Each structure stands twice: as structure tokens, then as C-alpha cells.
N, C-alpha and C positions, 0 to 999 in steps of 0.2 A: 638823179636825186628826186625823190618824191616830194612834191609840194602842192599844198592847197592854200591859196591866198584869198582871203575874204576882203571885200571892200564895199563901200557904199553906206556904211553905218553913219550915225550922227544924231543930232538933236532934231526932233520933229514935233510939231504941235499935235495935240489930240485931234483926230479926224483927218490928219494928213496922210501922205503917202511917202514911201521910201522903197528903193529897189536895191537889193543886195546882190552882189556878184561873187562867185567863187571860181577863180582861175586855177586849173589843174595842170600839172606837168609831171613827167617822170614815170608815168604808168599809162596803161591803155584805158583811157577815160571812158570810151564807149562801152566797155565791158563791165562797168561798175554801176550798180544802183547808187544814186546820190541822194543825200539827205541834208536837211537843215535841222539843227537842234538849237536850243537856247537854254541859258542858265541865268536866272535872276539871283541877286544876292540872298544867301541863306536858303536857297532852294536847290533841288536836284536838277540836273540837266534833263531836258525833256525833248522828245521828238516834236518838231513843228510840221515838217512835210517831207515826203520822199517822192522820187520820180524813178521810173524804170529805166533800163538801159537805152531804150528807144525813145523815151519820152511819152509813150502812149498811155501809160498808166501812172496815176498819182494817188497819194493818200495824204490826209491832213489830220492834225489834231482837231478835236471838236472846237476848241477855243479859237481857232483861226479859220475854220471853214467859211467860205463865202467872202472872206476878206483878203486872204493871202493866196498867191498863185506861185507854184514852183514850175520851173521850166528848165530846159537844157539845150545847149547847142553843141553837138558832138564835134562839129567842124572846128569850133573855137575852143573846145575843151573847157567849157564854162557852164556852170549851173547858176540859176537866178532865183531870187525870191522877191516877188512883187508884193509889197505890204500896203494895203489900203485900209482906210478907216481905223487907223491905229488908236490904241488907248494906252493910258499909263501902265496897264497890266502887261503890255507888250515890251516894256523896258527890260532889257537883258543883254547879255553877250550872246551873239549869234555865231554858231559854228557850222562849218561845212564838214560833212563826213562822206568818205568814199567807201563803199562796200560795207561789210559787217563781219562779226566774229573776230577771231584773232588777227586777221589780216586787215582789219579796218584801218583807215587813215583819217586823221583829223587836221583841220586847219587851226590857226591860232585865234581866230574869232574876230568879230567886229562889233563894236558897242552900238546899241540902239537905245536912245533915251527919248521917251515920249513925255513931254512936259510943256506947259504953257508958260 
């Protein structure tokens, strides 16, 4: 059974840090590009960051460049999102995605709220 389970979300103060994790099972994790997306209330889901199958290549949304870091551990079948210097605009449900196109797989998300 394919599963993507996000964790690590919560309430964080502006300027703080948070690390999200996405644990995968049920498919060949190392063969899939992994991504983090987010969706704020009333807004469309947007790509935050993506990492290649080997972890050597990454790309980021302009809004998070220099603040967020995506990484993966193929041995642990886990992808991470380190979030630093967060702002209230980073408040959203964060989703993990494996692959793309019709065969893409999504997790159920983890909520991140940035507030003082």
C-alpha cells in the first residue's frame, strides 16, 4: 500500500524554524522525484520545493529561496523540508508529493501556522 505520511508541522513564531518530514512506503522511493507543496486557505496549491531522485538537484519557489531547504534520505525513504526564518505568509497545509503526472502520489498534509 502506497503511503506518504507528513509530520513536523505545528505553531511557530515568525522568524523561527521548523523541519517537516515525509515518510514513504509501498513504492520504490529512490526512483521518484519528491516535492513539497503548500496550500493556504483560499489559495491554490503551490510548489514549494523539489528534489531529484539522488538528492543532487533541487529547485525552490522564489518565495522560499534562501530560507527553506529540501533534502532526502533514500535509505530511510524520507524527504525533509527545513524551514527557517518563517513568516506568517508561510502559514499553510504542507503536502508531500511523489513523482508527477497521472501516477503522482500525495500525502495528507501537515499544518504549519506562523503566528506570534
